[in-house]
N, C-alpha and C positions, 0 to 999 in steps of 0.2 A: 504494500500500500504506500509506503514511504517513497519508493522508486517512482510510482505513478504520480505522486504529488510533485516530486522533483521534475519529472518530465513535463508535467502540465505547467509548472511554474516557468521552466525554461522556454517552453513553446509560447507561453503568454508574453514573456519578456521579448522574445525574438519578433513576435507579431507586433508588439508595441513599437519596436525600433523600425520595422518595415512600414507600419502605418504612419509613424512620425515622419519618415523620409518621404513617403508619397504625398502627405499633406504639405510638407515643406516645399517639395518640388512644384506642386500645383500652385501654392501661394506665390512662389518665386516667379513662375511663368505669368501670373496675373499682375504682379507688382512691377516687373522689369520694364514693360513699356510705359507704365505710368511714371516710374522714376526717371527714365530717360527724357520723356517729354516735359516733366516738371523742371528738371535741371536745365534743360535747353530754354524753356520759357522764363523761369524765375531765377535761375542761378542756383549753384550748389549751396550757397549760404542762406537761402530762404528757409523759413520754418518748415514748410511742406517738404522740401527736399531733405532737411535734417531728420524729420519724422520718418520719412520713407527709408532713408539710409539706416536709421536706428532699427526699424522693423526688419529690414533685409539682414542686418547684422545679427538678429536673433534667430534666424532660420536654420543655420547650420547646427549640427549636433554639438552638445556641450564638450568642452575640453579644448584640445589642441586645434581641432578643425575650426571651431568658432573663433579662437584667438587668431589663427592664421588668416581666416576670412576677413576679420575686422581689420587686422593690420594691413592687409594687401588692398582691400576694396573699399573699406569705410574710412579708416583713419587717414589714408593717403588721399590728398586733395584731388588728384586725377585718377584715383583708383577705380572709381565708378565706370570710367571709360573702358576698363579691362573686363568688366562683368560680361560673361557669355549670355547669349539669349536663352540658351537651354542649360539648366543646371547639371545636366549629364556631361557637360563639357568642362566642368571645373577640374583643375589639376588635382592629383592625389593629395590629400591632406587639407583640403579646403572645404570639403562638403562631407556628406555621410560616407 
């Protein structure tokens, strides 16, 4: 019985990671065009752009991926220009 509980717990954990990744990718695909047009219209220093960048920075998984993502794409003034249109095109270590 204990082995079944461990297996179920592991499966639930892995499903949660997969679900979080798919939700993050879907959100990213929706936010990316809005971010680009907002920065082009209002500038990177506008409050709307800052809010969108902050939201984008919260999408990668916790830990080193999120830290790398923020350092390269959010904290860097021109980093947003390097964001790929599709989150599947992120280099290793910047996304899930």
